[in-house]
ZAMARGU-4260 file (C-alpha; in steps of 0.2 Angstrom, whole numbers, plus 5000, padded with zeros to 4 digits):
<rodrens>
0) 5000/5000/5000 | 5007/5017/4995 | 5011/5028/5010 | 5007/5047/5008 | 5021/5059/5010
5) 5012/5067/5026 | 5011/5050/5034 | 5030/5046/5030 | 5035/5063/5037 | 5026/5060/5053
10) 5033/5043/5054 | 5051/5051/5053 | 5046/5064/5065 | 5040/5051/5078 | 5057/5042/5077
15) 5066/5059/5079 | 5055/5062/5094 | 5059/5046/5101 | 5078/5049/5099 | 5077/5067/5106
20) 5065/5062/5120 | 5077/5048/5127 | 5091/5061/5127 | 5081/5074/5135 | 5075/5061/5148
25) 5094/5059/5152 | 5098/5077/5153 | 5082/5082/5162 | 5083/5069/5176 | 5102/5072/5178
30) 5098/5090/5181 | 5088/5087/5196 | 5092/5069/5202 | 5109/5075/5208 | 5100/5087/5220
35) 5092/5072/5229 | 5109/5062/5231 | 5119/5077/5237 | 5119/5070/5255 | 5126/5054/5248
40) 5140/5063/5238 | 5144/5073/5253 | 5146/5058/5264 | 5156/5048/5252 | 5168/5061/5245
45) 5169/5072/5261 | 5162/5087/5252 | 5160/5104/5261 | 5147/5117/5256 | 5157/5124/5242
50) 5161/5107/5235 | 5142/5102/5235 | 5138/5118/5226 | 5150/5114/5213 | 5143/5097/5210
55) 5127/5106/5204 | 5135/5122/5197 | 5149/5114/5186 | 5135/5105/5176 | 5125/5121/5173
60) 5140/5132/5171 | 5147/5122/5157 | 5130/5119/5149 | 5126/5138/5149 | 5143/5142/5142
65) 5143/5130/5128 | 5125/5128/5123 | 5124/5143/5111 | 5141/5138/5103 | 5137/5120/5099
70) 5119/5126/5093 | 5128/5137/5080 | 5140/5124/5076 | 5125/5113/5072 | 5118/5126/5060
75) 5135/5126/5051 | 5141/5108/5051 | 5125/5099/5053 | 5114/5096/5068 | 5115/5077/5068
80) 5133/5077/5070 | 5133/5088/5085 | 5119/5078/5092 | 5129/5062/5091 | 5144/5071/5098
85) 5133/5076/5113 | 5128/5058/5116 | 5146/5052/5116 | 5152/5066/5128 | 5138/5064/5140
90) 5141/5045/5141 | 5159/5048/5144 | 5155/5060/5158 | 5142/5048/5166 | 5155/5034/5165
95) 5168/5046/5174 | 5155/5049/5188 | 5149/5031/5189 | 5167/5025/5193 | 5173/5041/5202
100) 5185/5038/5217 | 5187/5056/5222 | 5179/5073/5221 | 5191/5078/5207 | 5185/5064/5196
105) 5167/5067/5201 | 5168/5086/5196 | 5177/5082/5179 | 5163/5069/5175 | 5150/5082/5179
110) 5158/5095/5168 | 5159/5082/5154 | 5140/5079/5157 | 5137/5098/5156 | 5146/5099/5139
115) 5136/5084/5132 | 5120/5092/5139 | 5124/5108/5130 | 5125/5099/5113 | 5109/5088/5116
120) 5099/5102/5122 | 5105/5115/5110 | 5101/5104/5095 | 5086/5093/5100 | 5072/5105/5097
125) 5079/5112/5081 | 5081/5094/5075 | 5063/5090/5079 | 5057/5106/5071 | 5066/5102/5055
130) 5059/5084/5054 | 5041/5089/5058 | 5028/5096/5045 | 5024/5114/5050 | 5006/5110/5054
135) 5011/5096/5067 | 5025/5106/5075 | 5014/5113/5090 | 5009/5095/5096 | 5026/5087/5093
140) 5036/5101/5101 | 5023/5101/5115 | 5026/5082/5118 | 5045/5087/5118 | 5042/5100/5132
145) 5031/5088/5142 | 5045/5075/5141 | 5058/5088/5147 | 5046/5093/5161 | 5042/5075/5166
150) 5061/5071/5167 | 5065/5086/5177 | 5051/5082/5189 | 5055/5063/5191 | 5073/5066/5193
155) 5072/5068/5212 | 5062/5052/5213 | 5074/5042/5202 | 5089/5048/5211 | 5081/5045/5228
160) 5076/5027/5223 | 5093/5023/5217 | 5101/5031/5233 | 5090/5022/5245 | 5088/5004/5237
165) 5104/5002/5227 | 5117/5015/5225 | 5118/5033/5220 | 5129/5027/5206 | 5114/5019/5198
170) 5108/5036/5191 | 5124/5037/5180 | 5123/5018/5175 | 5105/5022/5169 | 5112/5036/5158
175) 5123/5024/5149 | 5109/5012/5145 | 5097/5026/5139 | 5111/5034/5128 | 5115/5018/5120
180) 5097/5016/5115 | 5096/5034/5109 | 5112/5031/5099 | 5105/5016/5090 | 5089/5026/5085
185) 5100/5040/5079 | 5108/5028/5067 | 5091/5024/5060 | 5087/5043/5059 | 5103/5046/5050
190) 5101/5031/5038 | 5083/5036/5033 | 5087/5054/5032 | 5073/5059/5043 | 5081/5076/5047
195) 5083/5086/5031 | 5100/5095/5029 | 5098/5112/5035 | 5116/5117/5035 | 5119/5136/5031
200) 5129/5136/5015 | 5144/5148/5016 | 5141/5153/5034 | 5157/5155/5045 | 5158/5151/5063
205) 5161/5167/5074 | 5176/5162/5084 | 5179/5179/5092 | 5161/5179/5099 | 5163/5161/5105
210) 5179/5166/5115 | 5170/5181/5122 | 5155/5171/5127 | 5166/5158/5136 | 5175/5172/5145
215) 5159/5180/5150 | 5149/5166/5157 | 5163/5155/5164 | 5172/5168/5175 | 5156/5176/5180
220) 5149/5159/5187 | 5165/5155/5195 | 5165/5172/5204 | 5147/5171/5210 | 5150/5153/5216
225) 5166/5157/5226 | 5162/5175/5232 | 5153/5170/5248 | 5166/5158/5253 | 5182/5166/5247
230) 5176/5184/5250 | 5169/5197/5238 | 5184/5208/5239 | 5197/5195/5235 | 5208/5193/5220
235) 5200/5177/5216 | 5183/5185/5215 | 5187/5202/5207 | 5198/5196/5193 | 5185/5184/5186
240) 5171/5198/5188 | 5182/5211/5178 | 5186/5198/5165 | 5167/5195/5163 | 5163/5214/5161
245) 5176/5216/5148 | 5169/5201/5139 | 5152/5209/5138 | 5158/5223/5128 | 5169/5211/5117
250) 5154/5200/5114 | 5143/5215/5109 | 5157/5222/5097 | 5161/5205/5089 | 5143/5201/5086
255) 5140/5218/5078 | 5155/5216/5066 | 5152/5198/5061 | 5142/5194/5045 | 5137/5178/5054
260) 5136/5182/5072 | 5136/5168/5085 | 5122/5177/5094 | 5111/5189/5083 | 5109/5203/5096
265) 5096/5212/5086 | 5083/5198/5089 | 5082/5205/5107 | 5074/5220/5101 | 5059/5210/5098
270) 5049/5210/5115 | 5043/5193/5114 | 5060/5185/5110 | 5067/5195/5124 | 5053/5188/5135
275) 5057/5170/5129 | 5075/5172/5134 | 5073/5181/5151 | 5058/5170/5155 | 5068/5154/5153
280) 5082/5162/5164 | 5069/5165/5178 | 5061/5148/5176 | 5079/5140/5178 | 5083/5151/5192
285) 5067/5146/5202 | 5068/5128/5197 | 5086/5125/5204 | 5084/5136/5219 | 5069/5126/5224
290) 5076/5108/5220 | 5093/5110/5228 | 5087/5118/5244 | 5070/5109/5246 | 5080/5092/5245
295) 5093/5097/5257 | 5080/5104/5269 | 5068/5090/5270 | 5082/5077/5271 | 5090/5086/5286
300) 5089/5076/5303 | 5083/5093/5311 | 5068/5095/5300 | 5058/5081/5291 | 5073/5068/5291
305) 5066/5061/5274 | 5076/5048/5266 | 5082/5051/5248 | 5067/5042/5240 | 5056/5051/5253
310) 5062/5068/5247 | 5060/5063/5229 | 5042/5057/5232 | 5038/5073/5241 | 5040/5082/5225
315) 5028/5071/5216 | 5014/5083/5216 | 5025/5096/5207 | 5031/5083/5195 | 5014/5078/5190
320) 5007/5095/5188 | 5022/5100/5178 | 5020/5086/5166 | 5001/5088/5164 | 5003/5107/5160
325) 5018/5103/5148 | 5007/5091/5138 | 4991/5102/5137 | 4998/5120/5137 | 5005/5121/5119
330) 4989/5113/5112 | 4975/5123/5122 | 4984/5139/5127 | 4996/5144/5114 | 4984/5146/5099
335) 4975/5160/5107 | 4988/5171/5115 | 5005/5168/5123 | 5002/5184/5135 | 4990/5178/5148
340) 4996/5160/5149 | 5014/5165/5152 | 5009/5178/5164 | 4999/5165/5173 | 5013/5153/5173
345) 5026/5165/5180 | 5013/5171/5193 | 5010/5153/5198 | 5029/5151/5201 | 5030/5166/5211
350) 5014/5161/5221 | 5020/5144/5225 | 5037/5150/5230 | 5030/5164/5242 | 5019/5151/5250
355) 5034/5139/5253 | 5043/5153/5263 | 5031/5149/5278 | 5038/5131/5279 | 5046/5126/5296
360) 5052/5109/5303 | 5034/5107/5311 | 5025/5110/5295 | 5015/5095/5290 | 5016/5088/5272
365) 4997/5091/5270 | 5002/5110/5271 | 5015/5108/5257 | 5009/5097/5243 | 4996/5109/5236
370) 5009/5123/5236 | 5020/5111/5225 | 5006/5109/5213 | 5005/5128/5211 | 5023/5129/5208
375) 5023/5114/5196 | 5009/5123/5185 | 5020/5138/5183 | 5036/5128/5179 | 5026/5117/5166
380) 5019/5133/5157 | 5037/5141/5157 | 5045/5125/5150 | 5032/5122/5137 | 5027/5139/5130
385) 5043/5150/5132 | 5054/5141/5119 | 5040/5141/5107 | 5036/5160/5110 | 5054/5164/5105
390) 5058/5151/5091 | 5042/5154/5081 | 5048/5172/5078 | 5065/5167/5070 | 5068/5162/5052
395) 5072/5144/5049 | 5091/5147/5047 | 5092/5154/5064 | 5081/5142/5074 | 5096/5132/5080
400) 5105/5148/5086 | 5089/5154/5095 | 5087/5137/5103 | 5104/5138/5109 | 5102/5156/5116
405) 5085/5152/5125 | 5093/5136/5133 | 5109/5146/5138 | 5097/5158/5148 | 5089/5143/5156
410) 5105/5135/5161 | 5113/5151/5167 | 5097/5155/5177 | 5099/5138/5185 | 5117/5141/5189
415) 5112/5158/5197 | 5097/5150/5206 | 5109/5137/5215 | 5122/5150/5219 | 5111/5165/5225
420) 5099/5153/5234 | 5115/5147/5243 | 5120/5165/5247 | 5103/5169/5254 | 5104/5153/5265
425) 5122/5157/5270 | 5118/5175/5275 | 5102/5169/5285 | 5113/5156/5294 | 5126/5169/5299
430) 5114/5181/5305 | 5105/5168/5316 | 5121/5161/5322 | 5122/5173/5337 | 5105/5165/5343
435) 5112/5148/5342 | 5128/5152/5351 | 5117/5161/5364 | 5108/5144/5367 | 5125/5137/5374
440) 5128/5137/5392 | 5138/5151/5400 | 5157/5149/5398 | 5155/5134/5386 | 5170/5128/5377
445) 5159/5122/5363 | 5156/5139/5354 | 5171/5138/5342 | 5168/5119/5339 | 5150/5122/5335
450) 5153/5137/5324 | 5166/5126/5314 | 5154/5112/5312 | 5139/5123/5307 | 5150/5130/5293
455) 5160/5115/5287 | 5153/5100/5296 | 5140/5086/5294 | 5124/5084/5303 | 5131/5070/5313
460) 5145/5080/5319 | 5133/5094/5325 | 5122/5081/5333 | 5137/5073/5342 | 5141/5091/5349
465) 5123/5092/5355 | 5123/5075/5363 | 5139/5079/5373 | 5129/5093/5383 | 5117/5092/5397
470) 5099/5088/5392 | 5092/5105/5395 | 5106/5114/5385 | 5106/5101/5371 | 5087/5103/5369
475) 5088/5122/5369 | 5102/5121/5356 | 5093/5109/5345 | 5078/5120/5344 | 5089/5135/5339
480) 5097/5125/5326 | 5080/5119/5319 | 5074/5137/5318 | 5090/5142/5310 | 5087/5129/5296
485) 5069/5135/5294 | 5075/5153/5292 | 5089/5148/5279 | 5077/5138/5269 | 5063/5152/5269
490) 5077/5164/5263 | 5081/5153/5248 | 5063/5152/5243 | 5060/5170/5245 | 5075/5173/5234
495) 5067/5162/5220 | 5050/5170/5223 | 5056/5187/5220 | 5065/5181/5204 | 5048/5174/5198
500) 5039/5190/5202 | 5052/5200/5191 | 5047/5187/5177 | 5028/5192/5180 | 5032/5210/5178
505) 5042/5207/5162 | 5028/5197/5154 | 5016/5211/5158 | 5027/5224/5149 | 5034/5213/5135
510) 5019/5203/5129 | 5007/5217/5125 | 4997/5218/5109 | 4992/5204/5096 | 5001/5188/5093
515) 5014/5192/5079 | 5015/5181/5063 | 5028/5168/5061 | 5046/5173/5058 | 5041/5191/5063
520) 5059/5195/5070 | 5066/5192/5053 | 5063/5210/5048 | 5075/5216/5062 | 5090/5209/5053
525) 5086/5213/5035 | 5098/5227/5035 | 5114/5229/5044 | 5113/5242/5057
</rodrens>
């Protein structure tokens, strides 16, 4: 029986969706699963607060730095080649983490995973767009967004299950199995030519802008991550910040002078493209600020004392609402107007996070789960609608670049979410330390020991100090410590809520007016300014 061209095209699109979906499952659940197993990594590799922060940050910093670069390389050299490269590099990184024996090997592996994630995230959506007929793209890209949302939401449960029942290393063994399956499907995609060749003929890679971008994001992330522990006025913080400032001007200059810029800055003049990028930044910020500090809070012995799998299961209401919205939002909300759905999404994020700022160690789970549903609704709308809001405005030849830029904003937002949430926690902890020390009996020699344990120690070390005191002093000190953790967590959630509120304001300002036609931003680059 003869198969119509439309049926054949959709068959190819479904195969490409399967390939990209598996890779996005790997990237998505690695992004959040590691947050659940941080206590395991801390115990096994004797990591301090700075080391734990870098386990998360090195992945997002490398991804944010490279995603725009590899997306542009995909436009020039071919997206499938870059996608295959991403699968291989991510697999190498997962293997390094799986067999890591020390913190250095762990961090190198996480960095390699970040590089692979950049290549996969930066090309997957443009691959799927190229393989899908125009009239079917909304539903297919909606499915892609739903899978990303589901993977991010299920990450804590997957990580918690492995950590509790088998080993935290099982997370990274699963990566290898899934990537092998995706690679086999990718060979079929390549052989059947399901993705048309969309390489830009005669385009040149903008090396000066690539160098400027690396010197902007890398040193900036390093400075922000180390400023609190090393000091904001130290050489190790100020020099990277100065390098980043210089790199900003270098990136603007090189982009304006290039005939084929790595980042077409003029697209940011379109308010809806600007909203897509900044919206993804604040969505990533809220996502990571929540996941990192919610997991560490609920697993603390001084709060809920959840196991790793318990912490993952606690986030299930968020995961399910995020998935449900990711599936339905592109189909039912986008055809009418992006304005109010996105304002609603950013508002839901802000509302959920503000509600979580009242969480204490005595809060029951019945008081939390519905707040997670509200937060999940906002995250689901952000992940499913914001990329489409921006990419539909671009000409076909710049979709890959636009995808890279939007995802770079997502990853850099995630990096800053983890870092700034940590700064908020640290400042809250320091300001409340006086109350904790005041709970010590007069003339106690435990003050210095406790201060050191609070800053660099483990919960068991702190508990050991408390157990060595008389019962009345120990009880008073334990309560002060619980209150300290409550305040630190609430500070991190408040920080994320403020970021989400800024996104609401931007959406109100930038999404006014009727929905523009497809490729509307193309007019901004017709003539060289």
